[in-house]
Structures are given as structure tokens and as C-alpha cells.
C-alpha positions as CSV (number, residue, x, y, z in Angstrom):
1,M,-12.6,-32.4,86.6
2,R,-13.5,-30.2,89.5
3,R,-16.1,-27.4,89.2
4,R,-13.6,-24.7,90.0
5,D,-11.1,-26.0,87.4
6,I,-13.8,-26.1,84.7
7,M,-15.2,-22.7,85.6
8,S,-11.7,-21.0,85.3
9,T,-10.9,-22.7,82.0
10,Y,-14.3,-23.4,80.6
11,C,-13.6,-22.1,77.1
12,I,-10.8,-24.6,76.6
13,V,-12.0,-27.8,78.2
14,S,-13.4,-30.7,76.1
15,R,-16.9,-30.8,74.8
16,S,-17.6,-33.7,77.1
17,D,-16.4,-31.8,80.2
18,K,-18.5,-28.9,79.1
19,F,-21.6,-31.0,78.8
20,E,-21.1,-32.6,82.2
21,F,-20.7,-29.1,83.7
22,L,-23.8,-27.8,82.0
23,Y,-25.8,-30.9,83.1
24,E,-24.6,-30.7,86.7
25,Y,-25.0,-27.0,87.2
26,Y,-27.9,-26.0,84.9
27,Y,-30.2,-25.6,87.9
28,N,-27.9,-22.7,89.0
29,Y,-26.8,-21.2,85.7
30,K,-28.1,-17.7,86.4
31,N,-26.1,-17.4,89.6
32,I,-23.0,-18.9,87.9
33,L,-23.2,-16.4,85.0
34,S,-23.9,-13.5,87.4
35,C,-20.8,-14.5,89.4
36,E,-18.6,-14.8,86.4
37,R,-19.8,-11.4,85.1
38,S,-19.0,-9.9,88.5
39,C,-15.6,-11.4,88.6
40,V,-14.7,-10.0,85.2
41,I,-15.9,-6.5,86.3
42,Y,-13.9,-6.8,89.5
43,M,-10.8,-7.8,87.5
44,I,-11.3,-4.7,85.3
45,E,-11.6,-2.4,88.3
46,S,-8.5,-3.9,89.9
47,F,-6.5,-3.5,86.8
48,M,-7.6,0.1,86.4
49,M,-6.8,0.9,90.1
50,K,-3.4,-0.8,89.9
51,Y,-2.1,0.5,86.5
52,H,-4.3,3.4,85.5
53,W,-5.1,5.3,88.7
54,D,-5.7,8.7,87.1
55,E,-8.1,7.2,84.5
56,Y,-9.7,5.1,87.2
57,C,-10.4,8.2,89.3
58,K,-11.8,10.0,86.2
59,Y,-14.1,7.2,85.0
60,Y,-14.9,5.6,88.4
61,S,-15.7,8.6,90.5
62,A,-18.4,7.8,93.1
63,R,-20.9,9.4,90.8
64,N,-20.0,7.4,87.6
65,R,-19.0,4.1,89.1
66,N,-22.4,2.5,89.0
67,N,-23.1,3.8,85.5
68,M,-19.8,2.4,84.3
69,I,-20.4,-1.0,85.9
70,T,-23.9,-1.2,84.4
71,R,-22.5,-0.3,81.0
72,I,-19.8,-3.0,81.3
73,A,-22.4,-5.5,82.4
74,E,-24.7,-4.6,79.5
75,Y,-21.8,-5.0,77.0
76,M,-21.0,-8.4,78.5
77,N,-24.6,-9.5,78.3
78,K,-24.6,-8.6,74.6
79,G,-21.3,-10.3,74.0
80,E,-19.7,-7.1,72.9
81,V,-16.1,-5.8,73.2
82,I,-15.4,-4.6,76.8
83,D,-12.1,-2.8,76.3
84,F,-13.8,0.6,75.7
85,I,-13.0,1.7,79.2
86,L,-9.5,3.1,78.5
87,E,-8.6,4.8,75.3
88,D,-5.6,3.3,73.5
89,V,-5.1,0.6,76.2
90,K,-5.9,-3.0,75.7
91,L,-7.2,-5.1,78.6
92,P,-4.7,-7.7,79.8
93,D,-5.0,-11.2,78.5
94,N,-6.1,-12.7,81.8
95,I,-9.2,-10.4,81.8
96,L,-9.9,-11.1,78.2
97,F,-9.6,-14.9,78.9
98,S,-12.1,-14.6,81.8
99,Y,-14.4,-12.7,79.6
100,K,-14.1,-15.3,76.9
101,N,-14.9,-18.0,79.5
102,Y,-18.0,-16.0,80.5
103,I,-19.2,-15.7,76.9
104,A,-18.6,-19.4,76.2
105,M,-20.6,-20.4,79.3
106,R,-23.4,-18.1,78.5
107,I,-23.7,-19.4,74.9
108,D,-23.4,-23.0,76.0
109,F,-26.0,-22.7,78.7
110,R,-28.4,-21.3,76.0
111,I,-27.4,-24.3,73.7
112,F,-28.1,-26.7,76.5
113,A,-31.5,-25.1,77.2
114,N,-32.4,-25.4,73.5
115,A,-31.3,-29.0,73.4
116,L,-33.5,-29.6,76.5
117,N,-36.5,-27.9,74.9
118,S,-36.0,-30.1,71.8
119,I,-36.8,-33.3,73.7
120,G,-40.4,-32.2,74.1
121,G,-43.3,-33.8,75.8
122,K,-43.3,-35.7,79.1
123,D,-39.7,-36.7,78.6
124,E,-38.6,-33.1,78.4
125,E,-40.6,-32.2,81.5
126,L,-39.1,-35.2,83.4
127,I,-35.4,-34.5,82.5
128,R,-35.9,-30.7,83.1
129,R,-37.3,-31.3,86.6
130,Y,-34.4,-33.7,87.2
131,V,-31.6,-31.3,86.1
132,M,-33.3,-28.4,87.9
133,R,-33.2,-30.6,91.0
134,E,-36.9,-30.4,91.6
135,I,-37.1,-34.2,91.7
136,D,-34.6,-37.0,92.4
137,L,-34.6,-40.6,91.2
138,Q,-36.5,-41.9,94.2
139,G,-39.1,-39.2,93.5
140,I,-39.4,-40.2,89.9
141,A,-39.8,-43.9,90.8
142,S,-42.6,-43.0,93.3
143,E,-44.3,-40.5,91.1
144,Q,-44.4,-42.9,88.1
145,T,-44.8,-46.0,90.2
146,I,-41.8,-47.7,88.7
147,A,-38.7,-49.3,90.2
148,Y,-35.8,-47.1,91.2
149,E,-33.6,-48.9,88.7
150,T,-36.2,-48.2,85.9
151,A,-36.2,-44.5,86.9
152,K,-32.4,-44.5,86.8
153,G,-32.4,-46.1,83.4
154,K,-34.9,-43.6,82.1
155,I,-32.8,-40.6,83.3
156,R,-29.7,-42.3,81.9
157,D,-31.4,-42.6,78.5
158,L,-32.7,-39.0,78.5
159,K,-29.3,-37.7,79.6
160,K,-27.7,-39.6,76.6
161,L,-30.3,-38.0,74.3
162,L,-29.7,-34.6,75.8
163,K,-25.9,-35.0,75.5
164,E,-26.2,-36.0,71.8
165,R,-28.3,-33.0,71.0
166,T,-26.1,-30.6,73.1
167,M,-22.8,-32.0,71.8
168,S,-23.8,-31.6,68.2
169,F,-23.7,-27.8,68.7
170,L,-20.6,-27.8,71.0
171,E,-18.0,-28.3,68.2
172,E,-14.4,-28.0,69.4
173,G,-13.3,-24.4,68.9
174,K,-16.7,-23.2,67.7
175,V,-17.3,-20.8,70.6
176,A,-13.8,-20.5,72.0
């Protein structure tokens, strides 16, 4: 599954697809989450401008806009409800779905990090450096004076262990 497809439907993809996404993009997770948060905020602003212009002008005046965005971002970071912006108006399902995606990714990146930490020792350090793209297979082989195929097997085994530990927490429907 392509990165874009997974990012836009993260909260409903399979556990296996989630793991592969986490494994592939963990090195960049802070930027991914920041982008997802910004997209949700943009969707909220667009919704308000299109359907609630008067309230938008009231709440998003030049003076209040940055405070409101900061408040929304803080609520998102805490995983709290974000539909406080308009009284008696529920945010549309597409915005709530995008927010759910963001929350699911944020929680799962944390689960992945904890699974990574649980490996411990030199193996943890090695797989962490590999997923953070600080070292590649050739670098591992050179550093540990082992054959490339041996390094490849070692990473394959560590990925399998990491997947088992991560997947045990990513039960279908648990976060979504």
C-alpha cells in the first residue's frame, strides 16, 4: 500500500500495514505528525470559512487566530475533543476522520517506540539506528565485520521481533 493511501486511511488499515508504515517512517514521525495536525487545523479553518463565516470572523480575527490554532493544536496533542470551536455545531465527518487518523498514528508511533525500547541492549541500539536511517545494511556489515547477508539476516530477525512486540498492542479496532 502506498504511503499516501496509508496516511489518509491509517486508522482503518490492517495491523500489518500499520506496522510496515511505522517501521518505514519512524525516522520521520515527528514531521509526519506535525503535518497531519496542520492538515486537520487547515480543514477546520476551511470549514469555518466556507460554512460559518460570521463565527470565523469572530473567532479567527487577526488577533485571535494564532491563539485559536495553538489551542486546537494543544487539544489535539492531548487527544481531546476538538469540536469546541463552534457552539452547537458538530465538525463534519471528514474532519473528525482525519483527526481520528492523527490520534491513531500518534498512539501507534508511541507503541512502536515502546516496542523498540523493549528490545534492549545492543540489538535495540542496532535496530534503532537502522530504522532511524543512521546506518544501512552495508554499514552494519562493515561496523560489525560480518557479511552483508549476515547483517541482512540480523535486521530481518530484529524486525520480526519488533513486529511481534508492536503487533501485540495493535489489536484490530483497539485505537480506531
